[in-house]
N, C-alpha and C positions, 0 to 999 in steps of 0.2 A: 569478541563478544557476539553472541547470537541473540536476536530478538524475534519474537513472533507477535504479529498483529492480525486482528480480523480485518477482512476486506469485504466490500459489497460490490458484486459484479452485476451491472445493469445492462441488459441487452439493448443494442441500438434499435430504435423503432423501425428502421427501414428494412429489417430482416436480413441484413448483409452478413450477420454472424459476428459482428464486432461488439465490444463491451466498453462502457464507461466504468471506471473503477474508483470507488471512494474508500478512503482509509479513515474511518470515524475517529480513531484515537489521535490522529495527526491533523489538526485543524488546517483546512485549505489544501490538503494533499489529495489531488484528484488527477487521474490519468486515463488513458484509453488504449485499446488495441484492436486491430482488425479481426482478430480471432481470439479464442480462449488462451492459447499459448502466449501470444504477444501481450494480451492484457495482463496475464500473470507476471510475465517478465517485466513489463512496464510498471506494475504495482511494486514489485520488489525494488526496481531502480528508483522510482519516485520516493518511496518510503525511506530507502537508504540515504538518499540525498537530503531528505527532510531531516532525518535524525542526525546526520553528520553536521549539517548546518547548526542545529541546536547545540551539539557538543562543542563545536568551534566557538559558539557564542557564550559558552559556559552555562547553558540552560539545562535543567533536568530533562531526562528522557521520560516521555509520558508512559504511564503504566498501561498494561494491556487490559482491555475490557474482556469480560467473560463472553465467549462466543454466543451463548444463549441469550445474552442481553441485547444483542444487535437485532433490531427490528426494522428492516427496510420499508420505506413507504411504497415502493413499487412491488406489486405482487409477483412480477416476473424475475425479480432480483434474487441472486444467490449469495449466501454468506459463506465464506471459507477463510482460510488463514494463509498468511505469507510469512516465510522465515527470512530474516535479514542476517547476512554475515557481515557485520560491520567492520571486522578486521580486514577482510578481503576487499570490501568496498573502499575503505580508507587507504589501503595500500595502492589500489588502482587509481583513485581520484585525488589522493593527497591529503595530508594533514598539515595544518599550519603550526 
């Protein structure tokens, strides 16, 4: 199963090139990376772990918001999407 979610990339204030990543459709799912590539990888990993936990707990998977509806508070933030390959993630990290 593949899922796509919008993410919000917020640049670190220190100018180091790092980003905090929020996944608005997955409450409490936040991560970060030292650069864009790492931030995107970490977003995919964090979101996949979040969804897998929900599935293991028998909870429904959140629906995806429309990308145009995501309005970050930070004017420097960027909104983009991340695609999750849940079958590959579950195979790597296990199913109960």
